[in-house]
PLY file of the C-alpha trace (Angstrom):
ply
format ascii 1.0
element vertex 437
property float x
property float y
property float z
element edge 436
property int vertex1
property int vertex2
end_header
60.98 -28.81 -39.99
57.97 -29.51 -42.13
54.84 -30.02 -40.01
53.02 -33.02 -40.70
49.62 -32.07 -42.12
48.08 -35.73 -42.47
46.07 -35.16 -39.42
44.40 -31.77 -40.24
43.79 -33.21 -43.68
41.96 -36.06 -42.58
39.69 -34.19 -40.20
38.94 -31.79 -42.92
38.13 -34.64 -45.50
35.87 -36.42 -42.86
33.85 -33.19 -41.99
33.46 -32.43 -45.94
32.37 -36.01 -46.27
29.93 -35.81 -43.46
28.46 -32.30 -44.94
28.18 -33.92 -48.14
26.16 -36.80 -46.89
23.97 -34.49 -44.93
23.18 -32.63 -47.91
22.43 -35.80 -50.23
20.18 -36.91 -47.29
18.07 -33.69 -47.78
18.52 -34.12 -51.52
17.63 -37.74 -52.37
16.32 -36.86 -55.86
19.57 -35.11 -56.78
19.77 -36.25 -60.48
23.34 -37.64 -60.19
22.50 -39.35 -57.33
19.54 -40.68 -59.17
21.99 -42.08 -61.97
24.35 -43.57 -59.50
21.71 -45.89 -58.25
21.65 -47.42 -61.88
25.55 -47.99 -61.75
26.41 -51.87 -61.28
27.91 -52.75 -57.91
27.32 -49.34 -56.23
23.69 -48.87 -57.57
22.07 -50.93 -54.77
23.78 -48.94 -51.90
22.75 -45.88 -53.64
19.24 -47.09 -54.13
18.93 -48.00 -50.23
20.36 -44.66 -49.50
17.66 -42.85 -51.62
14.79 -45.08 -50.39
15.80 -44.38 -46.64
15.89 -40.49 -47.13
13.03 -39.82 -49.65
10.04 -38.59 -47.66
6.93 -40.15 -48.21
3.77 -38.62 -49.36
1.39 -37.94 -46.37
-2.31 -36.51 -46.53
-3.45 -35.76 -49.98
-7.18 -34.65 -50.06
-9.59 -34.17 -52.56
-10.83 -30.81 -53.08
-14.46 -30.03 -51.95
-16.49 -27.21 -50.63
-18.04 -29.16 -47.84
-17.24 -28.70 -44.14
-16.29 -32.52 -44.04
-13.88 -32.23 -46.86
-10.87 -34.48 -46.86
-8.80 -31.23 -47.06
-9.42 -30.51 -43.26
-7.30 -33.70 -42.44
-3.72 -32.21 -41.88
-0.57 -34.49 -41.42
3.02 -33.67 -40.39
5.67 -35.55 -42.13
7.64 -37.81 -40.18
10.14 -36.57 -37.70
12.61 -39.49 -39.17
13.31 -39.66 -43.01
13.14 -43.60 -42.86
9.53 -44.24 -43.14
8.45 -46.93 -45.83
8.25 -45.57 -49.47
4.82 -44.65 -50.62
3.35 -43.78 -53.79
0.22 -41.77 -55.24
-1.78 -43.83 -57.86
-4.55 -42.04 -59.77
-7.95 -43.07 -60.38
-8.35 -45.35 -63.21
-5.01 -46.96 -62.67
-4.73 -50.73 -63.62
-3.19 -53.31 -61.18
-1.39 -56.38 -62.90
-0.31 -59.39 -61.42
3.38 -59.11 -63.07
5.38 -55.91 -64.21
4.84 -54.92 -67.80
2.30 -55.11 -70.46
2.07 -58.97 -70.45
0.87 -58.95 -66.83
-2.77 -59.66 -66.34
-5.03 -56.92 -65.06
-6.28 -57.90 -61.47
-7.93 -54.57 -60.69
-8.58 -50.88 -61.36
-8.30 -47.91 -58.83
-11.52 -46.28 -58.54
-10.07 -43.31 -56.59
-6.63 -41.52 -55.86
-4.87 -43.77 -53.42
-1.87 -43.60 -51.69
-0.31 -47.15 -51.47
2.90 -48.47 -49.89
5.27 -50.01 -52.56
7.94 -52.86 -51.84
9.59 -53.28 -55.03
10.26 -51.43 -57.97
11.35 -52.43 -61.57
11.96 -49.75 -63.92
8.61 -47.79 -63.90
6.75 -50.54 -62.29
6.00 -50.57 -58.76
4.60 -53.27 -56.57
1.84 -51.78 -54.51
-0.45 -53.32 -51.33
-3.11 -52.16 -49.19
-4.64 -53.75 -46.41
-8.50 -54.12 -45.96
-10.03 -51.54 -43.74
-13.00 -49.42 -43.42
-14.67 -50.99 -46.18
-11.91 -51.10 -48.54
-10.94 -54.39 -49.74
-7.35 -55.27 -49.77
-5.29 -55.18 -52.98
-2.07 -56.17 -54.32
-0.32 -55.83 -57.71
2.07 -53.69 -60.22
1.25 -50.25 -61.41
3.13 -48.37 -63.95
4.41 -45.12 -62.53
6.06 -43.65 -65.74
3.70 -40.68 -65.59
4.75 -37.74 -63.01
1.05 -37.66 -61.86
1.31 -41.38 -60.39
3.83 -40.11 -57.73
2.69 -36.15 -57.55
-0.71 -36.05 -58.85
-2.42 -32.68 -59.43
-5.36 -31.77 -57.05
-7.62 -28.71 -57.95
-5.77 -25.50 -56.38
-8.62 -23.44 -56.53
-11.31 -24.05 -53.76
-14.01 -21.89 -52.27
-13.64 -21.98 -48.50
-17.02 -21.38 -46.62
-15.09 -18.86 -44.18
-14.37 -19.70 -40.58
-16.21 -22.48 -38.87
-16.80 -23.11 -35.10
-15.10 -25.80 -33.44
-16.39 -29.38 -33.66
-16.30 -31.69 -30.88
-14.81 -35.14 -31.37
-16.45 -37.58 -33.35
-18.12 -40.07 -30.72
-16.53 -43.04 -32.71
-13.30 -41.91 -32.97
-13.20 -41.01 -29.37
-14.25 -44.90 -28.63
-11.47 -45.92 -30.79
-8.80 -43.96 -29.14
-10.17 -44.99 -25.49
-10.09 -48.81 -26.59
-6.76 -48.59 -27.75
-5.40 -46.65 -24.60
-6.98 -49.30 -22.44
-7.52 -49.12 -18.76
-4.95 -46.40 -18.37
-7.37 -43.84 -20.12
-8.06 -40.64 -18.34
-9.69 -37.45 -19.27
-9.10 -33.93 -18.19
-8.17 -30.61 -19.90
-5.46 -29.35 -21.80
-5.62 -25.69 -21.97
-9.14 -25.21 -23.55
-9.21 -28.57 -25.17
-10.44 -31.67 -23.72
-7.86 -34.12 -23.17
-7.86 -38.07 -23.55
-4.52 -39.88 -22.50
-2.85 -42.76 -20.98
0.22 -40.67 -20.26
0.93 -40.15 -16.57
3.78 -37.78 -16.56
3.74 -34.09 -15.06
5.29 -32.94 -18.32
2.26 -33.42 -20.10
0.28 -31.40 -17.53
2.84 -28.68 -17.58
2.63 -28.67 -21.48
-1.03 -27.95 -21.48
-0.89 -25.32 -18.84
2.17 -23.63 -19.96
2.25 -23.70 -23.78
-1.59 -24.92 -25.17
-3.49 -22.53 -22.98
-1.58 -19.57 -24.93
-2.38 -21.25 -28.40
-5.48 -18.94 -29.32
-4.13 -15.87 -28.13
-0.68 -16.27 -29.81
-2.47 -16.97 -33.17
-4.54 -13.77 -32.85
-1.42 -11.65 -31.76
0.72 -13.20 -34.69
-2.07 -13.16 -37.59
-4.60 -10.37 -36.61
-7.23 -12.81 -36.85
-9.79 -13.83 -34.08
-10.92 -17.60 -34.28
-14.71 -17.88 -33.90
-16.16 -19.19 -30.94
-14.41 -21.33 -28.18
-12.18 -24.41 -28.56
-14.19 -27.61 -28.35
-12.02 -30.17 -29.93
-10.12 -33.15 -28.20
-6.38 -33.79 -27.58
-5.51 -37.35 -27.85
-2.16 -38.13 -26.40
-0.99 -42.04 -26.54
1.66 -43.38 -24.28
2.76 -45.91 -26.89
3.71 -45.35 -30.64
1.90 -48.78 -31.52
-1.58 -47.64 -30.13
-1.21 -44.21 -31.79
-0.17 -46.02 -34.96
-3.14 -48.19 -34.78
-5.45 -45.40 -34.22
-4.16 -43.51 -37.26
-4.74 -46.53 -39.39
-8.29 -46.92 -37.97
-9.20 -43.45 -38.38
-7.71 -42.42 -41.56
-7.75 -43.58 -45.17
-4.66 -41.31 -45.94
-1.02 -41.93 -44.97
-0.61 -41.03 -41.44
3.21 -40.52 -40.07
4.13 -41.47 -36.48
4.48 -38.11 -35.01
0.99 -36.22 -34.96
-2.05 -35.47 -37.01
-5.07 -33.19 -36.79
-8.42 -33.49 -37.89
-10.44 -30.46 -37.65
-13.59 -32.32 -39.40
-13.59 -35.13 -36.84
-12.60 -32.70 -33.77
-9.51 -33.87 -32.44
-5.64 -33.67 -32.78
-3.70 -36.69 -31.95
0.06 -37.58 -31.15
2.42 -40.38 -29.92
4.54 -39.50 -26.48
6.57 -42.51 -26.08
10.50 -42.14 -26.95
10.28 -38.67 -28.12
11.90 -35.35 -26.71
9.48 -33.46 -24.83
10.33 -30.02 -26.98
9.36 -32.32 -30.06
6.22 -33.35 -28.66
5.37 -29.60 -27.64
6.42 -28.35 -31.12
4.24 -31.30 -32.67
1.22 -30.41 -30.32
1.22 -26.71 -31.17
1.81 -27.08 -34.77
-1.32 -29.49 -34.98
-3.36 -27.38 -33.02
-2.80 -24.61 -35.14
-4.66 -26.48 -38.01
-7.72 -26.33 -35.70
-7.30 -22.72 -35.19
-6.91 -22.05 -38.64
-10.13 -23.64 -39.18
-11.99 -21.43 -36.88
-10.15 -18.11 -37.90
-9.84 -18.59 -41.90
-11.79 -21.68 -42.78
-11.28 -25.34 -43.68
-9.93 -24.96 -47.08
-6.39 -23.17 -47.04
-3.62 -24.15 -49.50
-1.26 -26.54 -48.00
1.62 -23.95 -48.08
-0.36 -21.37 -46.06
-1.94 -23.96 -43.68
1.38 -25.60 -42.98
3.36 -22.27 -42.87
1.16 -20.76 -40.36
1.19 -23.70 -38.17
5.05 -23.78 -38.11
4.95 -20.08 -37.56
2.80 -20.63 -34.36
5.01 -23.37 -33.20
7.92 -20.92 -33.44
6.48 -17.96 -31.85
5.65 -20.09 -28.58
8.63 -22.30 -28.44
10.93 -21.30 -30.91
13.60 -23.12 -33.12
11.21 -23.74 -36.08
12.21 -20.66 -38.14
16.00 -21.12 -37.82
15.68 -24.81 -38.80
13.41 -23.68 -41.89
15.98 -20.94 -42.77
18.87 -23.37 -42.94
17.11 -25.93 -44.87
15.75 -23.02 -47.54
19.34 -21.73 -47.65
21.01 -25.04 -48.46
18.18 -25.55 -51.28
19.02 -22.01 -52.53
22.62 -22.84 -52.65
21.82 -25.98 -54.52
19.40 -24.54 -57.15
16.75 -26.51 -55.66
14.50 -24.00 -54.38
10.91 -23.55 -55.87
9.95 -20.15 -57.40
7.17 -18.43 -55.11
4.74 -19.00 -57.78
5.13 -22.62 -57.89
5.09 -22.80 -54.30
1.87 -21.35 -53.78
0.30 -23.34 -56.53
1.00 -26.62 -55.34
-1.79 -28.86 -54.45
-2.01 -31.02 -51.62
-0.66 -34.07 -53.16
2.27 -31.93 -54.64
3.13 -30.11 -51.49
3.21 -33.35 -49.36
4.91 -35.31 -51.86
8.47 -36.08 -52.36
9.86 -32.49 -51.67
7.61 -32.56 -48.39
10.33 -31.57 -45.92
11.68 -28.73 -48.40
8.35 -27.50 -48.99
7.45 -27.37 -45.18
10.60 -25.24 -44.54
9.88 -22.84 -47.88
6.33 -22.48 -46.83
7.45 -21.02 -43.45
10.08 -18.71 -44.66
7.96 -17.37 -47.38
5.17 -16.79 -44.71
7.66 -14.77 -42.83
8.87 -12.90 -46.06
4.95 -12.10 -47.03
4.03 -11.21 -43.49
7.20 -9.06 -42.17
8.21 -7.52 -45.33
7.58 -3.57 -44.64
6.22 -3.29 -48.20
4.15 -6.33 -48.27
2.86 -6.88 -44.78
-0.45 -4.99 -45.29
-1.03 -6.68 -48.42
-0.76 -10.06 -46.70
-2.99 -9.00 -43.80
-5.75 -8.09 -46.41
-5.15 -11.28 -48.34
-5.98 -13.18 -44.86
-8.92 -11.31 -44.46
-10.22 -12.08 -47.98
-9.85 -15.79 -47.26
-11.70 -15.24 -43.94
-14.67 -13.46 -45.96
-14.90 -16.42 -48.13
-13.00 -15.62 -50.86
-11.89 -18.37 -53.32
-8.07 -19.37 -52.92
-6.18 -19.21 -56.12
-2.48 -18.47 -56.89
-3.61 -15.25 -58.34
-5.24 -13.98 -55.28
-2.03 -13.35 -53.14
-0.24 -10.93 -55.86
-3.48 -9.21 -56.23
-3.62 -8.17 -52.68
0.20 -7.70 -52.41
0.14 -5.32 -55.34
2.95 -6.86 -57.17
3.29 -9.14 -59.92
5.00 -12.54 -59.50
7.92 -11.36 -61.29
8.25 -8.51 -58.76
7.62 -10.75 -55.99
10.13 -13.05 -57.00
12.81 -10.18 -57.27
12.15 -8.99 -54.07
12.28 -12.65 -52.50
15.58 -12.96 -53.98
16.95 -9.51 -52.62
15.53 -10.46 -49.17
16.86 -14.24 -49.08
20.24 -12.89 -50.23
20.82 -10.83 -46.91
19.68 -13.87 -44.92
21.49 -16.85 -46.29
25.25 -15.43 -46.38
26.15 -16.84 -42.98
24.25 -20.16 -42.70
26.07 -22.84 -40.53
27.53 -25.78 -42.46
25.29 -28.11 -40.41
21.56 -28.15 -39.80
20.43 -26.86 -36.49
19.07 -29.69 -34.37
15.29 -28.51 -35.02
16.08 -29.47 -38.82
16.53 -32.85 -38.29
13.64 -34.83 -40.05
12.10 -31.73 -41.55
0 1
1 2
2 3
3 4
4 5
5 6
6 7
7 8
8 9
9 10
10 11
11 12
12 13
13 14
14 15
15 16
16 17
17 18
18 19
19 20
20 21
21 22
22 23
23 24
24 25
25 26
26 27
27 28
28 29
29 30
30 31
31 32
32 33
33 34
34 35
35 36
36 37
37 38
38 39
39 40
40 41
41 42
42 43
43 44
44 45
45 46
46 47
47 48
48 49
49 50
50 51
51 52
52 53
53 54
54 55
55 56
56 57
57 58
58 59
59 60
60 61
61 62
62 63
63 64
64 65
65 66
66 67
67 68
68 69
69 70
70 71
71 72
72 73
73 74
74 75
75 76
76 77
77 78
78 79
79 80
80 81
81 82
82 83
83 84
84 85
85 86
86 87
87 88
88 89
89 90
90 91
91 92
92 93
93 94
94 95
95 96
96 97
97 98
98 99
99 100
100 101
101 102
102 103
103 104
104 105
105 106
106 107
107 108
108 109
109 110
110 111
111 112
112 113
113 114
114 115
115 116
116 117
117 118
118 119
119 120
120 121
121 122
122 123
123 124
124 125
125 126
126 127
127 128
128 129
129 130
130 131
131 132
132 133
133 134
134 135
135 136
136 137
137 138
138 139
139 140
140 141
141 142
142 143
143 144
144 145
145 146
146 147
147 148
148 149
149 150
150 151
151 152
152 153
153 154
154 155
155 156
156 157
157 158
158 159
159 160
160 161
161 162
162 163
163 164
164 165
165 166
166 167
167 168
168 169
169 170
170 171
171 172
172 173
173 174
174 175
175 176
176 177
177 178
178 179
179 180
180 181
181 182
182 183
183 184
184 185
185 186
186 187
187 188
188 189
189 190
190 191
191 192
192 193
193 194
194 195
195 196
196 197
197 198
198 199
199 200
200 201
201 202
202 203
203 204
204 205
205 206
206 207
207 208
208 209
209 210
210 211
211 212
212 213
213 214
214 215
215 216
216 217
217 218
218 219
219 220
220 221
221 222
222 223
223 224
224 225
225 226
226 227
227 228
228 229
229 230
230 231
231 232
232 233
233 234
234 235
235 236
236 237
237 238
238 239
239 240
240 241
241 242
242 243
243 244
244 245
245 246
246 247
247 248
248 249
249 250
250 251
251 252
252 253
253 254
254 255
255 256
256 257
257 258
258 259
259 260
260 261
261 262
262 263
263 264
264 265
265 266
266 267
267 268
268 269
269 270
270 271
271 272
272 273
273 274
274 275
275 276
276 277
277 278
278 279
279 280
280 281
281 282
282 283
283 284
284 285
285 286
286 287
287 288
288 289
289 290
290 291
291 292
292 293
293 294
294 295
295 296
296 297
297 298
298 299
299 300
300 301
301 302
302 303
303 304
304 305
305 306
306 307
307 308
308 309
309 310
310 311
311 312
312 313
313 314
314 315
315 316
316 317
317 318
318 319
319 320
320 321
321 322
322 323
323 324
324 325
325 326
326 327
327 328
328 329
329 330
330 331
331 332
332 333
333 334
334 335
335 336
336 337
337 338
338 339
339 340
340 341
341 342
342 343
343 344
344 345
345 346
346 347
347 348
348 349
349 350
350 351
351 352
352 353
353 354
354 355
355 356
356 357
357 358
358 359
359 360
360 361
361 362
362 363
363 364
364 365
365 366
366 367
367 368
368 369
369 370
370 371
371 372
372 373
373 374
374 375
375 376
376 377
377 378
378 379
379 380
380 381
381 382
382 383
383 384
384 385
385 386
386 387
387 388
388 389
389 390
390 391
391 392
392 393
393 394
394 395
395 396
396 397
397 398
398 399
399 400
400 401
401 402
402 403
403 404
404 405
405 406
406 407
407 408
408 409
409 410
410 411
411 412
412 413
413 414
414 415
415 416
416 417
417 418
418 419
419 420
420 421
421 422
422 423
423 424
424 425
425 426
426 427
427 428
428 429
429 430
430 431
431 432
432 433
433 434
434 435
435 436
């Protein structure tokens, strides 16, 4: 008697389709998927799918050597991949009232700007910006046929001034946060940091005592660097997402996501509490605090891959989960042939790192950091690399291989061999911590 195989086949087909959708959600720029968006009937559905899962471009910053440089503003991508689409528009771009050369010019962008777009016609994007912080409102169409529009190149070589002492929160920023929190705002301490919050849950106090209090020590143990001075910044925890979003919009000219952000130049870390798993809140808080510690230990002008990789590494050391999720994502990208060569990863400017590949770059930065810092033949050189940055050496992609004593070709070969032994038995579905990254 023949067994009916219909049921198992349906189950396997469903699992295969689900796995395919998960993979596409992490690779919305896959060329066949882009071409499918142009096919009649199914094109609109595919385009909607790509818009939903294409990560926005957060927090680009102009390179500068001054302490207040915007490069210190660090933003973690959204926890959910359904944020509204944004596009980078370089200085000098003309805005027109209609798409196409026939449209009348209604304005010109004076600086690199991150703008929300609501409609696309070919290579033309309809963008808008509300008036804020002395900047007027604008609306119009921009031509984005140049890759620099969506992924502008910022100078990758900066000269950091070395470690800087912690900076107390800007009084104006503190006043804005207090006003948005309202009568429920209260002050206290969160580990060595000042705390302002309208959250009244014991879980926040436990997080501060059990995790935040260990951040500096864990950083020193992991990276062998001692931050200068003591922490003096403020942790702002908003009970509601709307209040956090309003604060982010009022205090930053850059795209800010609804999870958390750090500004070492203004002396604070801010995040939302509402509707989030407490483990996610803890991971976000440690990640953002790591950016403040990086400033005190290495300086304010680290390349994005190093700054974010170290922040995720510290979160993984204290809370776990980050590396496993990053390894899964990098393994999937490697299998799909979508992984950046190491030389390209470390050469990314802020806009390139936080651009359309933002989630993938975060994951690869963490795994690459683990590779450089724990490979037995490379770890001593990586330690010397961090020492040089702390001493004020200018960062460039050539600095790292010089300290590691290998060419980029040799490093890539070592990475490929190292990676092959770690990606052979990856699970078919993302670990929980990989969702939204």
